[in-house]
Backbone as JSON Lines, residues from 0, in Angstrom:
{"i":0,"aa":"M","n":[-21.2,26.42,-37.86],"ca":[-21.75,25.1,-38.04],"c":[-20.68,24.14,-38.58]}
{"i":1,"aa":"E","n":[-19.92,24.61,-39.56],"ca":[-18.87,23.76,-40.12],"c":[-17.82,23.42,-39.08]}
{"i":2,"aa":"E","n":[-17.5,24.39,-38.23],"ca":[-16.49,24.15,-37.19],"c":[-16.99,23.12,-36.17]}
{"i":3,"aa":"L","n":[-18.27,23.19,-35.8],"ca":[-18.83,22.19,-34.88],"c":[-18.73,20.79,-35.47]}
{"i":4,"aa":"E","n":[-19.05,20.68,-36.75],"ca":[-18.95,19.38,-37.41],"c":[-17.5,18.9,-37.44]}
{"i":5,"aa":"R","n":[-16.59,19.82,-37.73],"ca":[-15.17,19.44,-37.84],"c":[-14.61,18.97,-36.5]}
{"i":6,"aa":"I","n":[-14.84,19.73,-35.43],"ca":[-14.22,19.38,-34.15],"c":[-14.87,18.15,-33.51]}
{"i":7,"aa":"T","n":[-16.04,17.78,-33.97],"ca":[-16.68,16.56,-33.43],"c":[-16.57,15.4,-34.41]}
{"i":8,"aa":"S","n":[-15.7,15.53,-35.42],"ca":[-15.51,14.49,-36.44],"c":[-16.84,14.1,-37.08]}
{"i":9,"aa":"E","n":[-17.71,15.09,-37.25],"ca":[-19.02,14.94,-37.86],"c":[-19.94,14.0,-37.1]}
{"i":10,"aa":"K","n":[-19.66,13.8,-35.8],"ca":[-20.52,12.95,-34.97],"c":[-21.63,13.75,-34.32]}
{"i":11,"aa":"Y","n":[-21.48,15.08,-34.32],"ca":[-22.51,15.95,-33.75],"c":[-22.82,17.03,-34.78]}
{"i":12,"aa":"I","n":[-23.97,16.9,-35.4],"ca":[-24.38,17.89,-36.39],"c":[-25.72,18.46,-35.91]}
{"i":13,"aa":"P","n":[-25.64,19.58,-35.19],"ca":[-26.87,20.16,-34.63],"c":[-27.73,20.84,-35.71]}
{"i":14,"aa":"E","n":[-28.97,21.02,-35.38],"ca":[-29.87,21.76,-36.25],"c":[-29.46,23.23,-36.22]}
{"i":15,"aa":"P","n":[-29.36,23.87,-37.37],"ca":[-28.95,25.29,-37.4],"c":[-29.83,26.18,-36.52]}
{"i":16,"aa":"G","n":[-31.12,25.95,-36.53],"ca":[-32.03,26.76,-35.72],"c":[-31.7,26.7,-34.24]}
{"i":17,"aa":"A","n":[-31.33,25.51,-33.78],"ca":[-30.99,25.33,-32.37],"c":[-29.72,26.08,-32.02]}
{"i":18,"aa":"V","n":[-28.73,26.02,-32.91],"ca":[-27.45,26.69,-32.67],"c":[-27.67,28.2,-32.61]}
{"i":19,"aa":"Y","n":[-28.42,28.73,-33.56],"ca":[-28.61,30.18,-33.59],"c":[-29.47,30.67,-32.43]}
{"i":20,"aa":"T","n":[-30.39,29.86,-31.97],"ca":[-31.17,30.21,-30.77],"c":[-30.24,30.31,-29.56]}
{"i":21,"aa":"I","n":[-29.35,29.34,-29.42],"ca":[-28.39,29.35,-28.31],"c":[-27.47,30.55,-28.42]}
{"i":22,"aa":"L","n":[-26.98,30.83,-29.61],"ca":[-26.09,31.98,-29.8],"c":[-26.79,33.29,-29.45]}
{"i":23,"aa":"R","n":[-28.05,33.44,-29.85],"ca":[-28.79,34.66,-29.5],"c":[-28.93,34.81,-27.98]}
{"i":24,"aa":"R","n":[-29.22,33.71,-27.3],"ca":[-29.33,33.75,-25.84],"c":[-27.99,34.09,-25.21]}
{"i":25,"aa":"M","n":[-26.92,33.52,-25.74],"ca":[-25.58,33.83,-25.23],"c":[-25.24,35.3,-25.45]}
{"i":26,"aa":"D","n":[-25.66,35.84,-26.57],"ca":[-25.45,37.27,-26.88],"c":[-26.21,38.13,-25.87]}
{"i":27,"aa":"E","n":[-27.45,37.76,-25.58],"ca":[-28.26,38.51,-24.62],"c":[-27.63,38.49,-23.23]}
{"i":28,"aa":"R","n":[-26.95,37.41,-22.88],"ca":[-26.34,37.27,-21.55],"c":[-24.9,37.77,-21.49]}
{"i":29,"aa":"G","n":[-24.38,38.27,-22.6],"ca":[-23.03,38.83,-22.6],"c":[-21.92,37.79,-22.69]}
{"i":30,"aa":"I","n":[-22.25,36.6,-23.09],"ca":[-21.26,35.53,-23.22],"c":[-20.52,35.66,-24.55]}
{"i":31,"aa":"V","n":[-21.25,36.11,-25.56],"ca":[-20.67,36.4,-26.87],"c":[-21.19,37.77,-27.32]}
{"i":32,"aa":"T","n":[-20.51,38.34,-28.28],"ca":[-21.02,39.51,-28.98],"c":[-21.2,39.11,-30.43]}
{"i":33,"aa":"S","n":[-22.01,39.88,-31.13],"ca":[-22.22,39.57,-32.54],"c":[-22.31,40.84,-33.35]}
{"i":34,"aa":"E","n":[-21.92,40.72,-34.6],"ca":[-22.07,41.83,-35.53],"c":[-22.21,41.26,-36.93]}
{"i":35,"aa":"W","n":[-22.82,42.05,-37.77],"ca":[-23.01,41.63,-39.15],"c":[-21.76,41.9,-39.95]}
{"i":36,"aa":"E","n":[-21.36,40.92,-40.74],"ca":[-20.23,41.06,-41.64],"c":[-20.81,41.23,-43.04]}
{"i":37,"aa":"K","n":[-20.51,42.38,-43.63],"ca":[-21.01,42.65,-44.99],"c":[-20.14,41.93,-46.0]}
{"i":38,"aa":"K","n":[-20.78,41.28,-46.93],"ca":[-20.06,40.55,-47.97],"c":[-20.28,41.26,-49.3]}
{"i":39,"aa":"E","n":[-19.24,41.34,-50.12],"ca":[-19.39,41.93,-51.44],"c":[-20.22,41.03,-52.34]}
{"i":40,"aa":"T","n":[-20.02,39.73,-52.19],"ca":[-20.83,38.77,-52.94],"c":[-21.43,37.81,-51.94]}
{"i":41,"aa":"G","n":[-22.61,37.35,-52.21],"ca":[-23.27,36.43,-51.3],"c":[-23.96,37.15,-50.17]}
{"i":42,"aa":"A","n":[-24.55,36.37,-49.3],"ca":[-25.33,36.93,-48.19],"c":[-24.4,37.44,-47.07]}
{"i":43,"aa":"D","n":[-24.83,38.52,-46.42],"ca":[-24.13,38.96,-45.23],"c":[-24.26,37.87,-44.18]}
{"i":44,"aa":"R","n":[-23.37,37.89,-43.2],"ca":[-23.46,36.88,-42.14],"c":[-23.16,37.51,-40.8]}
{"i":45,"aa":"R","n":[-23.73,36.91,-39.77],"ca":[-23.5,37.36,-38.4],"c":[-22.29,36.61,-37.86]}
{"i":46,"aa":"V","n":[-21.35,37.36,-37.28],"ca":[-20.12,36.79,-36.73],"c":[-20.19,36.93,-35.21]}
{"i":47,"aa":"Y","n":[-19.93,35.83,-34.51],"ca":[-19.97,35.82,-33.06],"c":[-18.56,35.76,-32.5]}
{"i":48,"aa":"T","n":[-18.34,36.51,-31.42],"ca":[-17.04,36.53,-30.74],"c":[-17.28,36.32,-29.26]}
{"i":49,"aa":"I","n":[-16.51,35.42,-28.67],"ca":[-16.66,35.15,-27.23],"c":[-16.11,36.33,-26.44]}
{"i":50,"aa":"T","n":[-16.8,36.68,-25.35],"ca":[-16.38,37.78,-24.49],"c":[-15.48,37.24,-23.37]}
{"i":51,"aa":"E","n":[-14.92,38.16,-22.61],"ca":[-14.12,37.76,-21.45],"c":[-14.96,36.94,-20.46]}
{"i":52,"aa":"A","n":[-16.2,37.39,-20.24],"ca":[-17.1,36.63,-19.35],"c":[-17.38,35.25,-19.95]}
{"i":53,"aa":"G","n":[-17.5,35.17,-21.26],"ca":[-17.74,33.9,-21.91],"c":[-16.57,32.95,-21.76]}
{"i":54,"aa":"V","n":[-15.36,33.48,-21.85],"ca":[-14.16,32.66,-21.66],"c":[-14.15,32.09,-20.25]}
{"i":55,"aa":"K","n":[-14.49,32.92,-19.27],"ca":[-14.53,32.46,-17.88],"c":[-15.55,31.32,-17.71]}
{"i":56,"aa":"I","n":[-16.73,31.5,-18.28],"ca":[-17.76,30.48,-18.19],"c":[-17.31,29.2,-18.9]}
{"i":57,"aa":"L","n":[-16.68,29.36,-20.06],"ca":[-16.17,28.2,-20.81],"c":[-15.14,27.43,-20.0]}
{"i":58,"aa":"K","n":[-14.21,28.15,-19.39],"ca":[-13.17,27.48,-18.59],"c":[-13.79,26.73,-17.41]}
{"i":59,"aa":"E","n":[-14.74,27.37,-16.73],"ca":[-15.39,26.71,-15.59],"c":[-16.14,25.46,-16.05]}
{"i":60,"aa":"G","n":[-16.84,25.57,-17.17],"ca":[-17.59,24.42,-17.69],"c":[-16.67,23.28,-18.09]}
{"i":61,"aa":"L","n":[-15.55,23.62,-18.72],"ca":[-14.62,22.58,-19.14],"c":[-13.95,21.91,-17.94]}
{"i":62,"aa":"E","n":[-13.69,22.66,-16.89],"ca":[-13.14,22.04,-15.68],"c":[-14.13,21.04,-15.1]}
{"i":63,"aa":"M","n":[-15.4,21.38,-15.12],"ca":[-16.42,20.47,-14.62],"c":[-16.47,19.21,-15.49]}
{"i":64,"aa":"V","n":[-16.39,19.38,-16.81],"ca":[-16.38,18.23,-17.72],"c":[-15.17,17.36,-17.44]}
{"i":65,"aa":"K","n":[-14.02,17.96,-17.21],"ca":[-12.8,17.18,-16.91],"c":[-12.96,16.36,-15.64]}
{"i":66,"aa":"R","n":[-13.57,16.97,-14.6],"ca":[-13.78,16.24,-13.36],"c":[-14.74,15.06,-13.57]}
{"i":67,"aa":"R","n":[-15.78,15.29,-14.34],"ca":[-16.72,14.2,-14.63],"c":[-16.05,13.11,-15.44]}
{"i":68,"aa":"R","n":[-15.2,13.49,-16.37],"ca":[-14.49,12.5,-17.18],"c":[-13.57,11.67,-16.29]}
{"i":69,"aa":"Q","n":[-12.88,12.3,-15.36],"ca":[-12.01,11.55,-14.44],"c":[-12.82,10.56,-13.63]}
{"i":70,"aa":"L","n":[-13.99,10.98,-13.17],"ca":[-14.88,10.09,-12.42],"c":[-15.29,8.91,-13.28]}
{"i":71,"aa":"M","n":[-15.7,9.17,-14.51],"ca":[-16.1,8.09,-15.41],"c":[-14.93,7.16,-15.73]}
{"i":72,"aa":"D","n":[-13.75,7.73,-15.96],"ca":[-12.57,6.9,-16.21],"c":[-12.29,5.99,-15.02]}
{"i":73,"aa":"G","n":[-12.45,6.53,-13.81],"ca":[-12.25,5.73,-12.61],"c":[-13.26,4.59,-12.5]}
{"i":74,"aa":"L","n":[-14.52,4.88,-12.85],"ca":[-15.54,3.85,-12.81],"c":[-15.28,2.77,-13.85]}
{"i":75,"aa":"V","n":[-14.85,3.15,-15.04],"ca":[-14.53,2.17,-16.09],"c":[-13.35,1.32,-15.65]}
{"i":76,"aa":"Q","n":[-12.34,1.94,-15.07],"ca":[-11.18,1.18,-14.59],"c":[-11.6,0.19,-13.5]}
{"i":77,"aa":"F","n":[-12.43,0.61,-12.57],"ca":[-12.92,-0.28,-11.52],"c":[-13.67,-1.45,-12.13]}
{"i":78,"aa":"Y","n":[-14.53,-1.16,-13.09],"ca":[-15.28,-2.24,-13.76],"c":[-14.31,-3.21,-14.44]}
{"i":79,"aa":"D","n":[-13.35,-2.66,-15.19],"ca":[-12.4,-3.51,-15.9],"c":[-11.63,-4.4,-14.93]}
{"i":80,"aa":"E","n":[-11.22,-3.84,-13.8],"ca":[-10.43,-4.61,-12.83],"c":[-11.25,-5.66,-12.1]}
{"i":81,"aa":"H","n":[-12.53,-5.39,-11.85],"ca":[-13.32,-6.28,-11.01],"c":[-14.35,-7.15,-11.72]}
{"i":82,"aa":"F","n":[-14.77,-6.74,-12.88],"ca":[-15.87,-7.45,-13.53],"c":[-15.59,-7.9,-14.96]}
{"i":83,"aa":"A","n":[-14.75,-7.2,-15.69],"ca":[-14.54,-7.51,-17.11],"c":[-14.0,-8.91,-17.3]}
{"i":84,"aa":"Q","n":[-13.06,-9.36,-16.48],"ca":[-12.48,-10.69,-16.63],"c":[-13.52,-11.77,-16.33]}
{"i":85,"aa":"E","n":[-14.41,-11.52,-15.38],"ca":[-15.44,-12.48,-15.07],"c":[-16.32,-12.73,-16.28]}
{"i":86,"aa":"K","n":[-16.68,-11.65,-16.97],"ca":[-17.55,-11.78,-18.14],"c":[-16.82,-12.51,-19.27]}
{"i":87,"aa":"E","n":[-15.55,-12.17,-19.48],"ca":[-14.77,-12.81,-20.53],"c":[-14.57,-14.3,-20.25]}
{"i":88,"aa":"G","n":[-14.35,-14.64,-18.99],"ca":[-14.07,-16.02,-18.64],"c":[-15.31,-16.85,-18.44]}
{"i":89,"aa":"G","n":[-16.48,-16.22,-18.49],"ca":[-17.72,-16.95,-18.31],"c":[-18.13,-17.12,-16.87]}
{"i":90,"aa":"D","n":[-17.33,-16.61,-15.91],"ca":[-17.69,-16.7,-14.5],"c":[-18.79,-15.73,-14.21]}
{"i":91,"aa":"T","n":[-19.68,-16.08,-13.25],"ca":[-20.75,-15.19,-12.84],"c":[-20.72,-15.0,-11.36]}
């Protein structure tokens, strides 16, 4: 949970229950594995590790996100080139 908050600059703070539900489903599908880490002090905790299959799925998903981002960047550039100046200059 702390890592999710850190990598999103605290702009995405999911509900813990939602995260753990997703992690359990990913464990069931072989995307991650989990095991209990025994602590000498404090509560034990479950540690999740991504599997080889999970890495493959992650890479495929990130490639799709990159393609969508390129598409969106292209649309923003088109807008900026064709419409942004009209709005700034008051032309319609």
